[in-house]
N, C-alpha and C positions, 0 to 999 in steps of 0.2 A: 431232440431229433424226432420224437413222436409228434410234436407240435408241427413240424415241417411236413411229415409224411401224410398225415390225415387230410390236411387241406389239399395236397397235391392230387390224391385219389378223388376227392370230391370235385376238384376242378376238372379232372378228366371226365368223370361221369356227367357232370353238368354240361361240359362242352359237347359231349356226344349227344345228350338229350336235346340240347338247344339246337345243335346242327340238324338232327333228324326233324325236329319240329319246324325249323326254318325251311328245310327242303320240302316237307309235306305242304306247308302253308303256301310256299312259292309255287309249287306245282299246281295246287288248286287255283291259285290266283291266275297263273298263266293259262290254265285250262279254261277258266272262266273268260279270260280275254280272248282266247282262241275261239271259244264258243260264240262270243259276241261277234267276232270277226266273221265266223262261219255263218251266223244268222244274217249279218249284213250282206254277205255275198249271196246267200240263198235268196234274200229279198230282191237284191239288185239284179242278180243274174239267174237265169233259169237254165244254166248249162247242165251238162251231164254229171252224174254222181261220181264218175271216175276222176274228172278234173278236180272236183271238190275234195275227194279222198286224197288225191295227190297233194293238193294244197295243205290239207290237214296233216298228212304225213310229213311234209316239208316243215310245217310249223312245229310239229312234235319233235322233229330232229333238231330244229333250232333251239327249242326249249331244253332238250336233253343236252345239247352242246353247252348252252348257257349254264345249265345246272352243273355240268362237269367242270366248267371254268370256275364257278362259285365254289364247288366242292374242293377243287385244287387250291383255290385261294385260302379256304378255311383250313385245309390240311397244312398249307404253308404257315398260316398263323399259329396253328397248333404246334408245328415243328419249331417255330420261333419261340413259343412259350416253353417248349421242352428244352430248347437250347438255353433259354434264360434260367430255367430251373437247374439244368446241368451246371451252368456257371455258378449258380448259388450253391449247389452241392460242392463244387470244386472249392469255392471260397470257404464254405464251412469245413471241408476237409483240411484246407490249408490252415484255418484257424485251429482245428483240432491238432494238426501237426505242430503248430506253434506252441499250443498248450502242452503237448507231450514233451516238446523240447524244454519248455519252461519247467515242467515237472522233473525232467532229467537233470536240469541245472540245479533245481532245488535239492534233488537227491545228492548230487555231487557236493553241494554246499553243506548238506547235512553230514555227509561223510567227512568233509573237511572240518566241520564243527566238532564231530566226534573225535577226529584225530587231535584237533587243538585241545579239546577237553581232556583227552587222555594225556597229552603232553603236559597240560597245566596240572593235571592230577599227579603225574610223575614228579613235576617240579615241586609241587606242594609237598609230596611225600619226601623228596630229598631235603627240602627245606625243613620239614618236620624232623627228619632224622638228624640233620645238623643241629637244629634247636634242641632236640633231645640230648644229643651228645654234649652240646654246650651246657645244657641244664645239668646233666650228670657230672660234668667237670666242675661246674660251679657248686653243686651240692657236695662233691668230694672235697673241693677246696674249703667250702664252708665248714664241713665236718672236721677237716684238718685244723682250721682256725679255731673251732670250738674246742677241739682236743688240746691244741696249744694253750688256748686261754685257760681251760680247766687245769692243765698241767702247771701253767704259771701261777694260777690261783692257789693250787695245792702247794706248790713250792713256797709261795709267799706265806701260806698258812703254816707250812712246816718251818720256814726260816724265822718267822716272827716268834714262835715259842722257843726255837733254838737260840735265837739272839738274846731273848729274855733270860733263858736258862744259862747261856754263856755269860751274860752280864751278871746274873746272880752268882754264878761260879767265880767269875772274875772278882766280884765284890767280896765273896767269901775268901777267895785267894788273897785279895788285897787285905782283908781284915786279918786273915791268918798271917799274911806277910807283915802287916802292921804290928800284929801281936808278936810275931817273930822278931820284927825290927825293934819293937819295944823291949822284947825279952833280950834281943841282942844288944839294944842300947843299954839296957840295965846291966846286961852282962858286960857290955863294953865299959859302961861307967864303972862297973866293978873291976873290969879288967884295965880301965884307964890308969887306974892307980897302979895296976900291975904294969901297964904299958909305960906309964910314966917311969915306972920303975925299970921296965925292961927296954923301952925305946919308942921311937916315933914311926917305924915302918908299918905297924899295924894300923895307924890312923890313915895312912894313904890307901890302904886296902878298903877301908870303910867308905871313903869318898868315892872310889870307883863303883862300889856296889850301889850307892845312892844315885849316881848318874845313870847307871843301867836301868834302875827302876823308873826313873823319870822318862827315859826314852821309850820304855814299854808302855807307859801311860799315854804318851803322845801318839804312839802307833794305834792304840785302841780308839782314841777319839777320831783319828783319820778314817779308820775302818767303819765307825758309826756313820760318819758323813757320807761315805760311799754307799752304804746300804740305803740310806734315805734317798739319795739321788736315783738309785736303781728303782726304788719303789715308785717314785714320781714318773719315771720313764714308762714303767709297766702300766700305770694308770692311764697315761696318755695313749699308749698302744691299745688298751682296752676300749677307750672312747673311739679311736679310729676304726677298730674292728666292728664296733656297734653301728657306727654310721655306714660302714660298708655293707653290713647285713641288712640295714634298712633299705639302702639303695638296691641291693639284690632282690629284696622282696618286692619293691615297686616295679623293678624290671620284670620279675616273674609275673606279677599281676597284668602288666602290659602285654606280655607274651601270651598269657591266657586269653585276654580280650581279643588279640589278633587272631589267635587260633579259633576262637568261637566265631568271629566274623568270617574267617575263611571257610569254616564248616558250613555256615549259613549260605555263603556264595556257592559252595560246592553242591549243597542241596538244591538251590535255585537252578543251577546248571543242569542237574539231573532231572528236575521237573520240566525244564524247557526241552531237554532231549526227549523225554517221554511224550510231551505235546507234539514235537516235530515228528516223532515216529507215528503217533496217531494220525497226524495230517498226511503223512506219506501213505498210510494204509487207506485213508479216504481218497487220496489222489489215485492210488492204484485201482480202487473200486470204481472210481469215475471212469478210468481208462477202460476197464472191463465193460462197463455199461456202454461207453461210446463204441467199443468194438461190436457189441451185440446190436446196438442201434444201426451201425453201418451195415451189418449183415442183413438186418431186417429191411433196411432201406433199399439195399440192392435187390432183395427178393421182391419188394413191392414195386420197384421200377420195372423189373422183368414182368411181373404180373400185369402192370399197367400197359406195357408194350404189347403183351399177348392180347389183352382186352381190346386195345386199339385196333389190332389186326382183325380180331373177330368182329368188332363193330364195323370196320370198313367193309368186310365181306358181307355182313348182314345188311349194311346200308345199300350196297350195290344190288343185292338180291331183292331187298325191299323196294328199291327204285324200279327195278324191272317189273316186279309184280304190280306196283302201283301204276306204272305206265300202261300195263296190259289191262288192269282194271279200269283205268280212266278211259281207255279207248272203247272198251265194251260199254262203259257207262255213257259215253258220248253217243254211241250208236243207239243205245236204248232210250236215253232220256233227252233227246233233242227237242221234242215238242213241249215237254213239261218244264223245260228250263226257263222259258220266257215268263211263265206264270210265277215260278219260284223267284225269279229276279224281281218282278214287280212286288211280290209279297215282301221280299227282303227290303226293298226300298221303302215300302210303307212302314215296315217295322222300324227301320233306321230313323225315319222322320218322327215316328211316335216316340222313340227312345230319346231323340234330341229334344223334343218338346218336354218330355218328362224331366230330362236333365236340367233344362232351363227353369222349369218350375221348382225343382229341388234346390237349385242355386238361389232362386228368389226366396224360397222359404228359409234356407239357411241364413241368408243375409238378414231377413226379418227377425229370425230367432236370435241372431247375434246382437242386433240392435235392441231387441227386447231384453236380452240378458244384460246388456250395458245399462239400460234404463233401470232394470231391477236392482243391479248393484248400486246405482246412484241412490235409488229410493231406500234401499236397505241402509246405506251410509247415513242418509238424512234421518231415518228412523232411529238409528243408533245414537246419533248426535242428540236427537230430541230426548231419548231416554236418559242419556247422560246428563242433559240439562235438568230434567225433572228430578233425577237422583240428587244432583247438586243442590237444587232448590229445597228438596226435602231435608237434606242435611243441614242447610242453613236455617230452615224452620225449627229443626230440633235444637240447634245451637242457640237460636234466639229464645226459644222456650226455656231452655236451661238458664240462660242469663237473666231473663225476666223473673224466673222463679227464684233465683238467688237474690235478686233485688227485692222481691216481695218479702222473702224471709228476713232480709236486712231491715226493711221498713217495718215489718211486724215487731222485730226486736226493739227498734227505735220507739215504736208506738207503745210497747209494753213499758219501756223505761219512762216514757212520757206519762203513762197512766200512773206509774208508781210515784212520779214526782207530783202529779196532779192530786193524788191522795194526800201528799204532804202539804200541798198548798190548797187549802179548803176554799179560799175566796175565789180562786180562778177556775175551780173545777166545773162549775155550771157553764161557763163560757167555752171552756175547752172541750167539754164532753161532746158537744155537737160536731166540732171539727174532727175529733178523733173518730167518732162513729162514722162520719161522712167519709173520712180517708180509709177506714177499715172496710166500709161497704164498697168503696171504689176499688180497693185492692182485691177484694173477693170477686167483684164483678170483672175486673181485669183478668184474674186467674181463670174464671169460668170462660171468659171470652177467648183467652189463649188456648185453653184446652179444646174448646169447640173448633177454633181455627185449625189446630193441629189435626184433629180428627177429620175435619173436612179436607185438609190438604192431603192426608194419607188416602182418604177415599177417592180424591180426584186423581192421584197418581195411579191407584189401583184400577180405576175406571179407564184411564188412558192406556195402561199396560194391557188390560183385557179388552180394549175397544176393538181390536182386530178381529175378535170372534163374533161380535154383534153385527147387526145390520146398520146401514147408513141412516135410515129414517128414524129408528129407535134412538140412535145416538144424538141426532139433531134435537129430537123432542126432549130427551133427558137433559141435554146441554142447555136448552132454552129454559126449562123449568129450574134447573140448578142455578143458572145465571140470574133468574128473577128472584129466587130465594136469597141469593147472595146480596143482590141490590137491596132487598128489603131489610136484611140483617144489618148491612152496612149503614143504612139510613137510621135504623133504630139505635145502633151503637153510637153513631155520630150524635144523635139527639141526646142520648143519655150522657155522653162525654161532655157535650156543651152545658147541659144542665148541672152536672157535677162541678164543672170548672167554674160556672157562675156562682154556685153556692160557696165554693171554696174561696173565691175572690172576695165575696161579700163578708164572709167570716173573717178573712185575713184583714180586710180594711177596718172592720169594727174592732177587732182585738189588737190591732197593731199599736195603738197609743198606750193601751193598758200594759201590754207586754213590755214596752220600752221602759215604763216607769216602775213596774213591779219587780221582775226577776230576770236575770240573764238567761236562765234555762229556757223559759217560755219564749224569749226573743229568738233564741237559736232554733227552737222548734218551728216557730213561724217562718223563719228564713228557709228552713229545710222544706217545708210544705210549699212555700211560694216558689222555691227553685224547682221543685218537682213538677209543679203545675206548669211553670214556664217551659221547662224541658219537654214536657209532654206536648205542649202546643207547638213548640219549634219542631219536634220530631214529626208531629202529624203533618205540618206544612211541608217539611222536607220530603217526607215519604210521598205525598201527593205530587210534588214537583217531579220526583224521580220516576214515579209511575207514568206520568205524562211523557217524559223523555223516552222511556222504554217503549211506549206505544208508538212514538214517532220513529225510533231507530230500528230495532230488530227484536225477534222473540227470544233471544238468548237470555239466560238468567243473569242477574248482576252478581258481581263477586263480593260486594259488601252491601249489607242492608243496615239501616239505623234500627235501633232497638225500640220500635213503636208498633202500633197495632194495624195500621193500614197496609204495611208491607207484607203481612202474612197472607193476604188474599190476592190472587193474580187478576189481571185485567181481562176484559172480554175478548179483545182482539187477539191476545196471545193464545188463549185457550182455543179460540176459533181456528186459528192457523194450525195449531198442533193437531186438532181433530181432523181438519181437512187433509193434512199429511197422512194421518193414520188411515183415513178412508181411502185415499188414493192407493196406499200400499196394499190394503186389503183387496181392492178391485184388481190391481195388477197381479196379486198372487192368485186370485180366483181365475183370471183370464188366461194366465200363462202357465197353468199347472201341467198340461200335456207337453208344452214346448220345453219347459224346464226339465222334464224327464228325459227327453231326447238330448238336450244339452248335457245333462248329467252323465248319460251313457257315453257320449262323445268325449267329455272331459275325462272320465274314468279311463277310457281306452288310451287317450293321449298320455295320461299320467302313468299308466302301466308301461307304455312304450318308453317314456322318459326314464322310468325306474330301471328297465332292462338295459338301456344304453348306459345309464350311470353305473350300474353294477358291472357291466362289461369293461367300462373305462377304469373303474376302481381296481378290477382284477389285473388289467394290463399294467396299471401304475404300480400295483403291489409287486408283480413279477419283475418289472424294471427296477424297482427299489431294492428288491432282494439281490438281483444281479449286481447292482452298484455296490451294495454292502459287501458282497463276497469279493468283488474286485478290490475294494478299498482295504478289506482285511488282509488279502494276500499281499497287496503293496506295502501295508504297514509292517507285516511280518518280514517281508523281504528287506525293507529298509532297516528294521530293527536288527536283523541278522548281520547286514552289512556294517552297521554302526558298531555292533558287538565285535565283529572281526577287526575293524579299524582300532577300536579301543584295546 
């Protein structure tokens, strides 16, 4: 709301200032027109002053009426702007009401969520109570089962010694009975004789006793089998109870995991509730801020209306005062008005001429700036080419140096072999010394060429600070020295080549017949000389092609001596470009300062506009983010409700 209020007040102030300025300017222009008409009438007609005054008064009335009409139009335009702003305020108020409704809906949704969370918590509590009761029941039943198991185990432990004791007792009884039976049998045997004597009824009694004893033994075996079957059943029951205990422990672990997951969900729900409460507090704070903004906006609108009324009254008073002053001014300065008009016309003509001259100078400055840019680009290209050429020279120097080291090693090996072969030493010594001198000469020449190439690049880089005449003189002397050195080097190369060829032809027959090592060495020297000749020819042909085509440096040079020195045409063109760049810099130094100031001013304005656009974009992005976050939260709440 502050962003809306501040520009509205500025608009009102600017509109009032602009309106007053327009009124004053138009009054002055109309008065000038009236004065011109008055002068024309004074020149054409020599009527009385009263008629002229009446005409002036009539014209002033017309001007005042026209100003009133214009003022009414401007007031209508301002009223239309005020209506538009009121409409915008109404739209913003409607948006605020919508947002407040959305906040209320969010509050209701939060309350519903709290209710649902409470209900869920109660349901979870009831489920927990039920699970606890089930758990207590299961523990109670498990304890009972353990007690029963322990009781059965104890009974079994008790029964097992009792059965053994009973068996021992039974065995003892049986032994006693057997002893008794034996004693009885003996007694019976003793008595049989008596029985035989006394009769057979006693024998029948003994058979009955034996049958009874046999029945007792069979009953004891049946009881043993029953006890064994009961032991097997009890063992099976123990296994069943153990399996049930394991299943109960697994179910208890599952229940614990479920309870932990539900506790985590409950904590998440509590955190979400806290976040929603914090958001509600923020929304309420925003509501309070909006209310304060509304009150401040109403106050500012009232102040603006009061200021408009004051401005209207002041403008009317100022118009009347201005009209009175203008009338007095017209009566006082009628004769001096013509001279002032002529002076103003002359000033306007002078100003128009100055403007034309400034436009012409600006156009010339722009053209010179474009030319300077082009020349700078060409100079940069030339410098890049020179740097590339210097890099190529360094690379070629390194390669030739490596070749020279390799050749020195070969020559040392050849010297060692020549010491071994005494007969061929005298003939080979001249060749070896010539090749060594040639290699040393080539190394010195390459070093000199590198030093000269570096000096040439430095002179070209620093050529912009020297004068044109000195450069031409130095260039001519330098080119003459180069030509002389090239001629001397060429003559020396030809002389060395001829000496090598004669030495090779004289020693070729002997090398073929004597040893393979010397034959290989001669081939190496001959190949080197042929290679040097071919490279020299190729380099001369390539330099001619470069003179015909362009001053740009080649991408690849052969490893020879002629390619290290540039041609005359290329250096001349490069120096001419450097001289032109210097002259353009010296001639356009004041013009470049003016261009630099104008460019700085334009760059600052562009920076300000970019910063303003970036701020607006950042505000818009923040608003979009806030709206997206609110929508995401609302959709998340709805989805949680549906789930």
